[in-house]
N, C-alpha and C positions, 0 to 999 in steps of 0.2 A: 504493500500500500504506500502510495506517495503522500507523505505528510505535508501540510500546507506551509507556505512561506508568506511573509508580509513584506512588500516592497514600497508601500506608500508611507514614507517616513514622516511627512508633514502631518498626516492624519494621526499618527502615533502620539504626537505631542499636542496637537489641537484637541484630541479627544481624551488626553491624559490616560492612555492605555497603560494598565499595570504591567511592569516589566520584571521578568524573572531572569536574573543574571547568574549563569551557571559557571562562570569563570572562577579561578582560584581567588581566595581573599586578597592576596597581594595585588592582583590585577584590578580587582574592584576598588581597593583603597587608592590606587593610582588615578583612577578616573571612572566615573559611571554616569548615569543619567538621573534626573530628578525623579524621586519616588521609586527607583529600582530597588529590588530586594535581592540580596546575594545568598543563594543556596547552591554551593559549588558541587560540581561532580568530583573534583580532585582538590585535596588540600594543598597548601603551598609546598610541602615536602614532596608529595607525590608528583606534583607538576615539575618540580626541580629534577627528580629522579628520571622522569620520562624524557625531559630535555637532555639530560646527560646521555641517556641510552640512545637517543636520536643522533647526537653528535658522534658517539663512539661506534654505533652499529647500524644506524640507518633507520628509515621509517618503519619497516616491518617489525624490527625488534622493539621499537618504541611502542607500537600499537599492541604488540603481544604483552609487554609489561603493563601497559595501561589496563588491558582486559583483566590481567591477573590481580591488579590492585583494586579494581572496583567490583570484582565478582563476589558473590556470597552476601555476607552481612552488610558490607558497605552499600551494595546495590539496594538491598531492602530498606535500609535507613534513608538513603538518598531519595528513593522513590516515594517513601511515605511523606517526606517533607515536601517534595514537589507536588504530590497529590493534594496535600493540605492547601498549598498555595493555589493550585488550579481550582479547587472547590471554593476557595474564598474569592478568587478573581477569575471567573470563567471567561471574561472578555479580554484577558491579558495575552501576552506573547513572551517568548523566551529568546535568549541569545547567548552565544559564547563569543570568542574573539572575532572569528571570521565567518561565523554561521556554518561551520563545518561539522567535524565529527562529534564534538561534545554536545552541540545543539541537537544533532540527529539522535544521539544516544538518549538524551533527555526526552525528546519527543517519543521515541520508541518505548521507553520505560513507562512514561505517563500513559501512553495509549494502551499498553499492555495491562496496566493496573486499573485504568478507569474507562477505557474505550473512547476517550476524548482525543480528537486530533488537534492537539494544542499547537498553534502556529509558532514558527521560529522566524526571527528577523533575517531577511535576505542580506547576506554579507556580514551579519553580526555586528558586534560593537564597533569594529573598524569602519564599516559603512555608515553607521549612524553618526559616529564622531565626525567623519569627513563631511557628511551632510550638514551637521550643525556648524562646522567651521565655515563652510561655503555660505550658508544662510546668514551667519553672523556678519560677514562683510557686506552682503547684499542688504541686510536690514539696516546696518549703520549708514549705508549710503543713501537709503530711501527715507528714513525718518528725519524729522526736523527737531533737534533737541531744543528745549527751553531749560536753562540752568537756574536752579534755585540756590541762592547764596545767602550768607548771613553770618554773623559772629558765632563763635562757639557757644552752644547752649540756647540758641534762639528757638529751637523746636522745628528745624527743617524736616526731620524725619516724620514728625507728626503730620505736617502738611502733605508730604509725599504720600503717606499712607491713606490720606483722605481723598486722593485723586484717582480716577479710573485710568487716566492716560499717563501713568508714571511708573517708574521702576525704582525700587529701593535698592540701590547698589550696595549700601552697607549691609542690608539684610541678606542679599545674595552672597556677599563676601564674609558675612558673619563677623563683622568688626565695626566699631563705632567711629573709626577713622581718626583717632588721636592716640597720644602716648598711653592713655588710660582706656583705650577702646576695645581691648580684647575681651572675650567671653571665657567662661570656665571651660567650655568645650572648644576644640581647635577649629580653625578656619577650614573650609573645604579645600581640596587640592586646587591648583590653578586650572586644571582640566575641568574639574567639577564646576568651578566658578564660571568658566567660559561656556560650558554646556548649559548651565542654568540661565545665563544671560541670553544666550541664543534662543532658547525656548521661550523666554519672556518676550523677546523681540518678535518672534514668529507669531505669537498670540496677539500682540498689539497690532501687527500688520493685518492679521486676519480680522481684527475688530475695526480696522480702518482708522486707527489712531495715528494720523500723520504727524501731529506734534506730540512730543513725548517729554514730560518733565523729569529731570534728573537732578540730583543734588550735586552741587559744585564740589568736585573731588580733585585731589592731586592724581598723579599717574598711578598711584597704588592705594588700595584700601587695606590697611594692615600690610600683610605680605603678599596680597593678591593684586596683580597688575591689570589695569584696564587695557582692553585692546587698543593699540596705538591709534588706529583709525577713529575709534570712538572718542578717545581723549582729544585728538586733533579737532574733531567736529565740535565737541563741547567747548573747547577753548576759543572757538569763533562764534558761538551761539549767543542769542539774547539772554540777558541776565536779569532775574527778578530777585530783589534783595528783601529779606525778611528782617524787620526791625523789632527788637524786643527789649524792654527795659532791663537794666543790669540786674536788679533784684530777682526778676523772673528768670533770667539766665542762670543766676546762682542757684536758685531753687531747682531748676531743671537739671543742672549739672550734679547737684548733690543727690537728687532723686535717682538719676541714671547711673552715676559712677560710684555712688556709695550705697544707697538703700537697695536699689535693684541688683547691683553687682553682688552685694553681700548675700542677698536672697539666692542668687544663682549658686554661689559657692557653698552655701549651707545646704541647699537642696542636693548638692553632689556629695559633700563630705561630712555633713552633720554640723550642728550648731557651733561647737567650739573649734574644731579643726577647720571648718569652712571659714569662720571669721578670721582665723590666723592666716590662712592661705590668701584670703582677699587682702588683708593688711600687707602681706609680703608683696602681693602684686601691685598694690597702690604705691608702696615705697619704691619698688623697682621701676614703676612707670615714671616717677619723679627723677630717679637716678638716670634714666635713659635720656632725659633732656637737661641734665645737670650742666653740661658744657655750654649749652646755649643760654641757660639761665645765668651762668656766672657763679663763681664760688660762694660769694657772700649771700646772694639771693637764694641759691640752692639750700644753703645751711638754714637760712631763716624759714623757708618753706618746709624743709624736712622736719624742723622742730615743731612747726605749727601742725603739720600732718600727724606727727607722732602724738602730740597732745590730743588732737581730735580723735585719733584711734583709741587712745586710752580712755578718754572721756566717754566715747560711745560704748566701749566695752563695759564701763562701770555703771553708766546711767541708762543706756539704751536710746539716748537722744542724739540725733545726727547733727544738731545745729552748730556744734563746734567746728564742723567741716566747712562752714560758710566762709570762715576767715581766709583759709589757705586757698580755697577755690576762687574766692573773689580776687585775691592778689594774683593768682595764676592767670585768670581771665584778663584782668586789666593791664598787667605788666608783661605778660608773655604772649598770649593768644591775640589780644586786640591789636597790638602794634604790627604783628605779622599780617593780620587781616587788613588793617588800614593800608599797608604797603601794597599787598596783592590787589586790593580793590582799586587802588589808584591806577594800576596798570590796566584795569578792565572798565573804567568809568564810561567809555564810549559805547559799551555794550549794554549798559543798564537801561531797561525799558520800564521798570516799575520798582518802587520801594515803598513798603508800608508794613502795617501790623499783620499778625497772623491771619486775622479774619479778612482784612482787605486783600492780602496777598492770595489767600485761598479763593476768594471771589474772583479776583483778576485772572488767576490761572484757570478756574473753571470756565470763565467766559472765553478764554482762548480756544 
């Protein structure tokens, strides 16, 4: 029986088809697609051994070793896990690296256990990845970016998330875009970031969103780099500036980088260990910009940060963090922002409060 293949890659992402990735975990970690689930045919060690056998003795010997490794209990265990996925996501599809032997084995085992002809992706991961890379450049060339700028803590992400024709680059890169912007869980791989961005752009094109609102970013968000063509287009695009009073910016920053960040760490590590890991991260964040702060100012801010950490630990009140956050905003981030904005002033098409900026962007 010839088992089915899917070759319409655009529909896969527009319809958000669940994807079963049967590659080894090390392959999945290097790069996958939004929402894909990894249930591998071979673990990393087995894949490595088969690769060595292929180099030493050729394809036939590698296939023979592969069959030996997956026969018996491994086959039963793997099939049961795949069967559970298929029953949960009957409209899904599966893939391996090139849509070859591992995909066909998965299809055959699933069909034998369930009678379901579960489709595989034609060309596998490699074909899907190439498709998204091609579409990424096409999308970037076709959309018209509108860039949302503003000082640190103004709430740009809040505005981005309230618009239908926007992409949250910091959300895709899982980083808040500053020295203190990391999350407790790591950023996606560069490949994953590019894949997620390409999928978002495909969906916006399908929705006929010709103008797309993006937050003003540098070339990198954390350690994930924007596609050069996108950064180039953004650097030439109209700029909307979000103006927010200083106290509100301080409140936003304390909420985001202290209260919310601590909650993330404590959810992962427990109350006491989570608090200490967050404190270490905050202190390391300040250390990372110590040279740009200068020795005296760094020592002053480090002392205020330590006092605020101790006060928060003793009282549970985050208000003590307002002092060092305020100084960091006004003496470090704001001068950088003022200089950068002076280089972009001819691109500014609107400046106003969050409510006014949101209404202006919606009218666009």
